[in-house]
C-alpha positions as CSV (number, residue, x, y, z in Angstrom):
1,M,9.6,3.5,-24.7
2,R,8.6,3.0,-28.3
3,Q,11.6,4.9,-29.5
4,Q,13.9,2.8,-27.3
5,L,12.3,-0.5,-28.4
6,L,12.7,0.5,-32.1
7,V,16.3,1.7,-31.6
8,W,17.3,-1.5,-29.8
9,L,15.4,-3.9,-32.0
10,L,16.4,-2.3,-35.3
11,G,19.9,-2.0,-34.1
12,G,20.0,-5.6,-33.1
13,V,18.5,-6.6,-36.4
14,L,21.1,-4.5,-38.3
15,L,24.0,-5.8,-36.3
16,S,23.0,-9.4,-36.6
17,T,22.2,-9.0,-40.3
18,A,25.5,-7.3,-40.9
19,A,27.3,-10.2,-39.1
20,A,25.4,-12.8,-41.1
21,G,26.0,-10.9,-44.3
22,I,29.8,-10.7,-43.7
23,G,29.8,-14.4,-42.9
24,M,27.8,-15.2,-46.0
25,Y,30.0,-13.0,-48.1
26,W,33.2,-14.8,-47.1
27,L,31.5,-18.2,-47.4
28,A,30.4,-17.4,-50.9
29,H,33.8,-16.0,-51.7
30,N,35.6,-19.1,-50.5
31,E,33.1,-21.3,-52.4
32,A,33.8,-19.3,-55.6
33,D,37.5,-19.9,-55.1
34,D,37.0,-23.6,-54.7
35,L,34.8,-23.6,-57.8
36,F,37.5,-21.8,-59.9
37,D,40.1,-24.3,-58.6
38,Y,37.9,-27.1,-59.6
39,Q,37.4,-25.5,-63.0
40,I,41.1,-25.2,-63.9
41,K,41.7,-28.7,-62.6
42,Q,39.0,-30.1,-64.9
43,I,40.4,-28.3,-67.8
44,A,43.8,-29.9,-67.2
45,L,42.3,-33.3,-66.7
46,S,40.1,-33.1,-69.8
47,L,43.0,-32.3,-72.2
48,P,43.3,-35.1,-75.0
49,E,46.3,-37.3,-75.3
50,H,47.2,-36.1,-78.8
51,I,47.4,-32.3,-79.4
52,L,48.2,-30.4,-82.6
53,P,51.5,-28.6,-83.0
54,P,51.4,-24.8,-82.4
55,A,51.6,-23.9,-86.1
56,T,48.3,-25.5,-86.8
57,V,46.4,-23.9,-83.9
58,N,44.2,-20.8,-84.4
59,Y,45.3,-18.8,-81.4
60,D,43.2,-16.2,-79.6
61,D,45.3,-13.1,-79.2
62,Q,43.2,-11.7,-76.3
63,V,45.3,-12.0,-73.2
64,G,44.0,-12.2,-69.7
65,E,40.5,-13.6,-70.4
66,N,39.5,-16.5,-68.2
67,V,42.3,-19.1,-68.1
68,E,45.6,-19.9,-69.9
69,L,46.5,-23.5,-70.9
70,Q,50.1,-24.5,-71.7
71,V,51.5,-27.9,-72.6
72,W,55.1,-29.0,-72.7
73,N,56.5,-32.4,-73.9
74,A,59.0,-34.5,-71.9
75,N,61.9,-32.6,-73.4
76,G,60.5,-29.2,-72.3
77,V,59.3,-28.1,-75.7
78,L,56.2,-26.0,-75.6
79,L,53.5,-27.8,-77.5
80,F,50.5,-25.6,-76.9
81,A,49.7,-22.2,-75.4
82,S,46.2,-20.8,-75.4
83,Y,47.7,-17.2,-75.3
84,P,51.0,-17.1,-77.2
85,R,51.5,-13.5,-76.3
86,Q,51.3,-14.3,-72.6
87,I,53.3,-17.4,-72.0
88,L,54.0,-18.1,-68.3
89,P,57.2,-19.9,-67.3
90,R,57.0,-23.6,-66.7
91,Y,56.7,-24.2,-63.0
92,R,57.9,-27.5,-61.8
93,I,55.1,-28.1,-59.3
94,S,52.3,-30.6,-59.0
95,G,48.8,-29.5,-58.0
96,F,47.7,-26.0,-57.0
97,A,49.9,-23.0,-56.4
98,T,49.8,-19.2,-56.4
99,V,52.7,-17.5,-58.2
100,S,53.6,-14.0,-59.2
101,Y,54.6,-13.2,-62.8
102,N,54.9,-9.9,-64.6
103,H,53.5,-8.0,-61.6
104,H,50.4,-10.2,-61.5
105,D,49.3,-13.0,-59.3
106,W,48.3,-16.3,-60.9
107,R,46.5,-19.4,-59.6
108,I,48.2,-22.4,-61.3
109,F,47.3,-26.1,-61.5
110,A,50.0,-28.3,-62.9
111,I,50.0,-32.1,-63.6
112,Q,52.2,-34.7,-65.5
113,R,49.9,-36.5,-67.9
114,H,50.5,-38.5,-71.1
115,Q,54.3,-37.8,-70.7
116,R,53.4,-34.1,-71.0
117,H,53.5,-31.3,-68.4
118,I,50.1,-29.6,-68.4
119,Q,49.8,-26.2,-66.7
120,V,46.5,-24.2,-66.4
121,A,46.7,-20.7,-65.0
122,Q,44.1,-18.1,-64.1
123,P,44.8,-14.5,-63.1
124,M,43.9,-13.9,-59.4
125,E,42.6,-10.5,-60.2
126,E,39.9,-11.9,-62.4
127,R,39.1,-14.6,-59.9
128,Q,38.7,-12.1,-57.1
129,E,36.3,-10.0,-59.3
130,L,34.2,-13.0,-60.2
131,A,34.2,-14.3,-56.6
132,A,33.3,-10.8,-55.2
133,G,30.4,-10.6,-57.8
134,L,29.0,-14.0,-56.8
135,A,29.3,-13.2,-53.1
136,A,27.7,-9.8,-53.5
137,R,24.8,-11.3,-55.4
138,S,24.2,-13.7,-52.5
139,L,23.6,-10.7,-50.2
140,W,20.5,-9.4,-52.0
141,P,18.1,-11.4,-49.8
142,F,19.6,-9.7,-46.8
143,A,19.2,-6.3,-48.4
144,T,15.5,-7.1,-48.9
145,L,15.0,-8.7,-45.4
146,V,16.2,-5.6,-43.4
147,P,13.5,-3.1,-44.5
148,V,10.8,-5.9,-44.2
149,L,12.0,-6.6,-40.6
150,A,12.1,-2.9,-39.8
151,A,8.5,-2.4,-41.0
152,L,7.4,-5.5,-39.1
153,I,9.1,-4.3,-35.9
154,W,7.5,-0.9,-36.3
155,I,4.0,-2.4,-36.6
156,V,4.5,-5.0,-33.8
157,V,5.9,-2.4,-31.3
158,G,3.1,0.0,-32.2
159,H,0.4,-2.6,-31.7
160,S,2.0,-3.9,-28.5
161,L,2.1,-0.4,-27.0
162,R,-1.4,0.5,-28.0
163,P,-3.0,-0.5,-24.7
164,L,-0.5,1.7,-22.9
165,Q,-1.4,4.6,-25.2
166,N,-5.1,3.9,-24.6
167,V,-4.5,4.2,-20.8
168,T,-2.6,7.4,-21.3
169,H,-5.3,8.8,-23.5
170,A,-8.0,7.8,-20.9
171,L,-6.1,9.7,-18.2
172,E,-5.5,12.8,-20.3
173,Q,-9.3,13.0,-21.1
174,R,-10.3,12.9,-17.4
175,D,-11.4,15.8,-15.4
176,A,-9.5,16.7,-12.2
177,D,-12.1,15.3,-10.0
178,A,-12.7,12.1,-11.9
179,M,-11.5,9.3,-9.5
180,H,-13.3,6.3,-10.8
181,A,-11.2,3.3,-11.7
182,L,-9.7,2.7,-15.1
183,P,-11.0,-0.3,-17.0
184,V,-8.8,-3.4,-16.8
185,S,-10.5,-5.7,-19.3
186,K,-8.5,-6.8,-22.4
187,L,-5.2,-5.5,-21.0
188,P,-1.9,-7.4,-21.4
189,K,-0.6,-8.9,-18.1
190,E,2.5,-6.6,-18.4
191,I,0.4,-3.4,-18.2
192,L,-2.2,-4.8,-15.8
193,P,-0.1,-4.2,-12.6
194,L,0.5,-0.6,-13.6
195,V,-3.2,0.0,-14.2
196,N,-4.1,-1.7,-10.9
197,A,-1.6,0.5,-9.1
198,I,-3.1,3.6,-10.7
199,N,-6.6,2.5,-9.7
200,R,-5.4,2.0,-6.1
201,L,-3.9,5.5,-6.2
202,L,-7.1,7.0,-7.6
203,A,-9.0,5.2,-4.7
204,R,-6.7,6.7,-2.1
205,L,-6.9,10.1,-3.7
206,D,-10.7,9.8,-3.8
207,R,-10.8,9.0,-0.1
208,A,-8.4,11.9,0.7
209,L,-10.5,14.3,-1.4
210,Q,-13.7,13.2,0.3
211,T,-12.1,13.6,3.7
212,Q,-10.9,17.0,2.8
213,R,-14.3,18.1,1.4
214,A,-16.0,16.8,4.5
215,F,-13.5,18.6,6.7
216,V,-13.8,21.9,4.9
217,A,-17.6,21.7,5.0
218,D,-17.6,20.8,8.7
219,A,-15.0,23.5,9.5
220,A,-17.0,26.1,7.6
221,H,-20.2,25.1,9.5
222,E,-18.5,25.1,12.9
223,L,-16.7,28.4,12.4
224,R,-19.8,30.2,11.3
225,S,-21.5,30.2,14.7
226,P,-18.6,31.3,16.9
227,L,-17.5,34.0,14.4
228,T,-21.1,35.3,14.2
229,A,-21.3,35.3,18.0
230,L,-17.9,37.0,18.3
231,S,-19.1,39.7,15.9
232,L,-22.3,40.3,17.8
233,Q,-20.4,40.4,21.1
234,V,-18.1,43.1,19.6
235,Q,-21.2,45.1,18.7
236,L,-22.6,44.7,22.2
237,T,-19.3,45.8,23.7
238,E,-19.3,48.9,21.5
239,R,-22.8,49.8,22.8
240,A,-21.8,49.4,26.5
241,V,-22.3,52.6,28.4
242,T,-21.2,52.1,32.0
243,D,-17.9,50.6,33.1
244,E,-19.6,47.6,34.6
245,Q,-21.4,46.8,31.3
246,R,-18.1,47.4,29.4
247,A,-16.2,45.1,31.7
248,A,-18.8,42.4,31.5
249,S,-18.9,42.7,27.7
250,F,-15.1,42.5,27.4
251,A,-15.1,39.4,29.7
252,K,-17.6,37.7,27.4
253,L,-15.7,38.9,24.4
254,K,-12.5,37.4,25.7
255,L,-14.3,34.1,26.5
256,R,-15.7,33.8,23.0
257,L,-12.4,34.8,21.5
258,D,-10.6,32.1,23.5
259,R,-13.2,29.5,22.4
260,T,-12.7,30.6,18.8
261,I,-8.9,30.4,19.0
262,H,-9.2,26.9,20.6
263,L,-11.5,25.8,17.8
264,V,-9.2,27.1,15.1
265,R,-6.2,25.3,16.8
266,Q,-8.1,22.1,17.0
267,L,-9.1,22.4,13.4
268,L,-5.5,22.9,12.3
269,T,-4.4,20.0,14.5
270,L,-7.2,17.8,13.0
271,A,-6.1,18.6,9.5
272,R,-2.5,17.8,10.3
273,S,-3.5,14.5,12.0
274,E,-5.4,13.2,9.0
275,P,-3.8,9.9,8.0
276,Q,-3.7,10.9,4.3
277,A,-2.4,14.4,5.1
278,E,1.3,13.5,5.2
279,T,3.7,10.7,4.8
280,Q,4.2,9.0,8.1
281,T,7.8,8.9,9.2
282,F,8.3,7.0,12.5
283,A,11.3,7.0,14.8
284,K,12.1,5.3,18.1
285,L,11.1,7.4,21.1
286,D,10.7,7.1,24.8
287,L,7.0,7.0,25.4
288,T,7.4,7.0,29.3
289,T,9.4,10.3,29.2
290,L,7.0,11.8,26.7
291,T,4.0,10.9,28.8
292,Q,5.6,12.4,31.9
293,Q,6.3,15.6,30.0
294,V,2.7,16.0,28.8
295,V,1.4,15.3,32.4
296,S,3.7,18.0,33.7
297,D,2.5,20.5,31.0
298,Y,-1.2,20.0,32.0
299,S,-0.6,20.0,35.8
300,A,-1.2,23.8,35.9
301,L,-4.6,23.4,34.1
302,A,-5.6,20.6,36.5
303,H,-4.7,22.7,39.5
304,A,-6.7,25.7,38.1
305,Q,-9.7,23.4,37.6
306,G,-9.3,22.0,41.2
307,V,-8.5,18.5,39.7
308,T,-5.8,16.2,41.0
309,L,-3.6,14.9,38.1
310,K,-1.5,11.8,38.8
311,S,0.7,9.5,36.6
312,Q,2.4,6.2,36.9
313,S,4.3,4.2,34.4
314,A,6.8,1.4,33.9
315,P,10.5,2.3,34.1
316,T,10.9,2.9,30.4
317,I,8.8,2.0,27.3
318,S,10.2,2.6,23.9
319,V,8.0,2.7,20.8
320,S,8.2,3.7,17.2
321,G,6.2,6.8,16.2
322,Q,6.0,10.5,15.8
323,S,6.9,12.4,18.9
324,E,4.8,15.5,18.2
325,N,1.7,13.6,17.2
326,L,1.8,11.3,20.2
327,R,2.2,14.4,22.4
328,I,-1.0,15.7,20.9
329,L,-2.8,12.4,21.4
330,I,-1.8,12.2,25.1
331,G,-2.5,15.9,25.6
332,N,-6.0,15.8,24.2
333,L,-6.9,12.8,26.3
334,I,-5.7,14.5,29.5
335,D,-7.3,17.8,28.5
336,N,-10.7,16.1,27.9
337,A,-10.4,14.3,31.2
338,I,-9.7,17.5,33.1
339,R,-12.5,19.4,31.4
340,Y,-15.1,16.8,32.2
341,T,-14.0,16.2,35.7
342,P,-15.6,18.3,38.5
343,Q,-13.6,20.0,41.2
344,S,-11.9,17.7,43.7
345,G,-11.9,15.0,41.1
346,L,-9.0,12.8,40.0
347,V,-7.4,12.2,36.7
348,E,-4.9,9.3,36.5
349,V,-2.5,8.6,33.6
350,A,-0.9,5.2,33.4
351,L,1.5,3.6,31.0
352,K,2.4,-0.1,31.1
353,T,3.1,-3.1,29.0
354,E,0.7,-6.0,28.4
355,N,1.8,-9.0,26.3
356,G,4.7,-7.1,24.8
357,Q,2.5,-4.1,23.9
358,A,2.4,-0.6,25.2
359,V,-0.9,0.4,26.8
360,L,-1.7,4.0,27.7
361,S,-4.7,4.7,29.9
362,V,-6.3,8.0,31.1
363,T,-8.9,7.6,33.8
364,D,-11.1,10.3,35.3
365,T,-13.8,10.6,37.9
366,G,-16.0,12.8,35.7
367,I,-19.4,12.4,34.3
368,G,-18.4,9.6,31.9
369,I,-19.9,8.7,28.6
370,P,-22.8,6.3,28.2
371,A,-22.1,3.1,26.3
372,E,-24.5,4.0,23.4
373,E,-22.6,7.3,22.7
374,R,-19.0,6.0,22.9
375,S,-18.8,5.2,19.1
376,R,-20.1,8.7,18.2
377,V,-17.7,10.8,20.4
378,F,-14.9,10.1,17.8
379,D,-16.9,11.9,15.1
380,R,-15.8,15.4,14.3
381,F,-17.7,18.2,16.0
382,Y,-19.8,15.8,18.0
383,R,-20.7,17.3,21.4
384,R,-22.6,15.7,24.2
385,E,-25.6,17.7,25.3
386,V,-24.9,17.0,29.0
387,G,-22.0,18.5,30.8
388,Q,-20.8,20.8,28.0
389,T,-17.6,22.6,28.8
390,G,-17.2,24.7,25.6
391,G,-15.1,22.1,23.8
392,S,-14.8,22.0,20.0
393,G,-15.9,18.4,19.6
394,L,-12.6,17.6,17.8
395,G,-10.4,16.3,20.6
396,L,-11.3,12.6,20.3
397,A,-11.4,12.8,16.5
398,I,-7.8,14.0,16.6
399,V,-6.9,11.2,19.0
400,R,-8.5,8.6,16.7
401,N,-6.6,9.9,13.6
402,I,-3.3,9.8,15.4
403,A,-4.0,6.4,16.8
404,Q,-4.9,5.0,13.3
405,A,-1.7,6.5,11.9
406,H,0.3,4.6,14.6
407,H,-1.7,1.4,14.1
408,A,-3.1,1.7,17.7
409,T,-6.6,0.9,19.0
410,I,-8.7,2.9,21.3
411,R,-11.2,1.5,23.8
412,L,-13.6,3.5,26.1
413,D,-14.7,1.9,29.3
414,D,-16.2,2.8,32.7
415,N,-13.8,3.9,35.5
416,P,-13.3,0.6,37.4
417,A,-12.8,2.5,40.6
418,G,-16.2,4.3,40.4
419,T,-17.8,7.0,38.3
420,G,-16.0,8.4,35.3
421,L,-14.4,7.3,32.1
422,A,-11.3,5.2,31.3
423,V,-9.7,5.5,27.9
424,F,-7.2,2.8,26.8
425,V,-4.8,3.2,23.8
426,R,-3.1,0.0,22.8
427,F,-0.2,0.2,20.3
428,D,-0.9,-3.2,18.7
429,R,1.7,-3.0,15.9
430,L,4.4,-1.0,17.6
431,V,7.5,-2.5,19.1
432,A,7.4,-1.8,22.8
433,A,10.0,-3.1,25.2
434,N,11.3,-2.4,28.7
435,R,14.9,-1.3,29.0
């Protein structure tokens, strides 16, 4: 940035100075021409009425210096010549003229005065040299001004960019985990938006890192117990002597292994569903069809658990979102409802529109959740002490993350038809419309 500013500013100064210098040169040159014309005119006008004859004049034999004065009488007889060795012809003109004689250009002023023809001539070569010298001397201020302006631009640009350099230095001196905000005092208003944007980015990174650290700590804590139990079960299985002991040990080993696999899958899903984990890219999708597909996928699990799984929805509801993440959200709600619903129970999935918004509800006839615990069930690894089904405690945390990413709200309520729980997901900021 500093290099570009210097190049453009100095280039602009040089171009403008060059243009001004050229204009000043030609102006001074023209003024010098006008001054020389005035000079030879005044010489002609100041000549006295009576002039000595040529024989009595002390002539200067140096030809070509300054001007030549020649005087003729009315009969055309030369009365006076300032340079007898260089006598120009008599030009029958009045006023100024430029003529060529003896391979040289001359500037002539002629006038009839006192019955005499007065002619004053000056070589153009000498005039041009003198005019060029005067014009060149007028450019000295420009030659002095350019380096002064260049130094001033260098100092001003450096001083103006110093706050940006200070911010850069402050960022370079930071540790990788230093996420506190940069100071914004005494910053120019042009740099303040950039620093504010960096501070907002640092705040988002801090939240993301804190979430990641908490997730890693919770995951390490939660994986320790099942892995330890799995290792102990392997040892017990190795010590089994009879076929009955071995079969029972393998059954427990398979059960623990399934729970560990389920926990790992839920951990991976949770990490993927974190709002800061990826850039959200939404697309229009058919939420009705997606819900029906998820219900169909979980029908076998419901049948195995002895639970009736039903669904009802409006003809078609289109929303904007991520198909795979919404599939996980619906699947986790249905899976939790089936797990916490006893045999011969009922799980109902409904999708409808209210006030132009899509509302997904999953209602079960299970044990429900007390009102005082409903805010905690969305915490990671939180498990209720009553009615445990071997869950990982991550299902509703995943649902919350996906809902937040889709700007949706979740509400837990009692089953209006009796015992159990009703979960409502309202896509507040999504465009939902019947087709």
